[in-house]
C-alpha positions in Angstrom: -63.3 -108.7 126.5 -59.7 -107.8 127.3 -58.0 -109.3 130.3 -54.8 -107.8 131.6 -52.8 -109.5 134.4 -49.8 -108.2 136.2 -47.9 -110.9 138.0 -44.7 -111.4 139.9 -43.1 -114.5 141.3 -40.6 -114.5 144.1 -38.7 -117.7 144.7 -38.0 -118.1 148.4 -34.8 -119.8 149.6 -32.9 -119.8 146.3 -30.5 -117.0 147.0 -30.4 -113.2 146.5 -30.2 -113.0 142.7 -33.5 -113.7 141.0 -32.4 -112.9 137.4 -31.5 -116.5 136.4 -35.0 -117.8 137.3 -36.7 -114.8 135.9 -34.9 -115.3 132.6 -36.3 -118.9 132.5 -39.8 -117.6 133.4 -39.6 -115.1 130.5 -38.9 -117.9 128.1 -42.3 -119.4 129.0 -44.0 -116.0 128.6 -42.4 -115.4 125.2 -43.1 -118.9 123.9 -46.8 -118.6 124.9 -47.5 -116.0 122.3 -49.5 -113.9 124.8 -48.9 -110.2 124.5 -46.6 -109.0 127.4 -44.6 -106.2 128.8 -41.9 -106.8 131.5 -40.9 -104.2 134.0 -38.6 -104.1 137.0 -41.2 -105.4 139.4 -43.2 -107.9 137.3 -44.8 -108.8 134.0 -48.0 -107.7 132.4 -49.9 -110.1 130.1 -52.9 -109.2 127.9 -55.3 -111.6 126.2 -57.8 -114.3 126.9 -58.3 -115.4 130.5 -57.5 -119.1 130.1 -54.3 -118.4 128.1 -53.1 -115.8 130.6 -53.8 -117.9 133.6 -52.1 -120.9 132.0 -49.0 -118.8 131.5 -49.0 -117.7 135.1 -49.5 -121.3 136.3 -46.6 -122.5 134.1 -44.3 -119.8 135.3 -45.2 -120.5 139.0 -44.5 -124.2 138.4 -41.1 -123.5 136.9 -40.1 -121.4 139.9 -41.2 -124.2 142.2 -38.6 -126.4 140.4 -35.9 -124.0 141.5 -37.1 -123.1 145.0 -38.7 -124.6 148.1 -41.3 -121.9 148.1 -42.7 -119.4 145.6 -44.8 -116.3 146.3 -46.9 -115.3 143.3 -48.8 -112.0 143.3 -51.5 -111.4 140.6 -53.5 -108.3 139.7 -56.3 -108.8 137.2 -58.0 -106.0 135.1 -61.0 -107.1 133.0 -62.8 -104.7 130.7 -65.7 -105.5 128.4 -65.5 -104.2 124.8 -61.9 -103.1 124.8 -58.8 -104.7 123.3 -55.1 -103.9 123.1 -55.3 -101.8 126.3 -51.8 -102.3 127.4 -50.4 -99.8 125.0 -53.5 -97.6 124.7 -53.6 -96.9 128.5 -50.1 -95.5 128.4 -50.7 -93.5 125.2 -53.8 -91.9 126.8 -51.8 -90.7 129.8 -49.0 -89.5 127.5 -51.5 -87.5 125.5 -52.9 -85.9 128.6 -49.4 -85.1 129.8 -48.2 -83.8 126.4 -45.0 -85.9 126.7 -43.7 -89.4 126.3 -43.1 -91.4 129.5 -40.0 -93.5 130.2 -40.5 -97.1 129.4 
């Protein structure tokens, strides 16, 4: 089974610029070894449930070290019998469009 999670964490009360904290969060994601893609609004992880949720928890805890409050949003997509869906989902849409999408 393949689990994909898209998550975003917003530190509240730590100023307007989020990039310094997000850079620290990404260090956790990268070090985890879990497959990931970052976008302007969040990060997508793909792998085993416990590993993914552990990464999200560690990232949330890190943000709480820098802010009085953190709002973490999580979307979960589980699918039996399919792996490596993060890339395949985009490739399928690109095939149907007949063009490469911006990434």
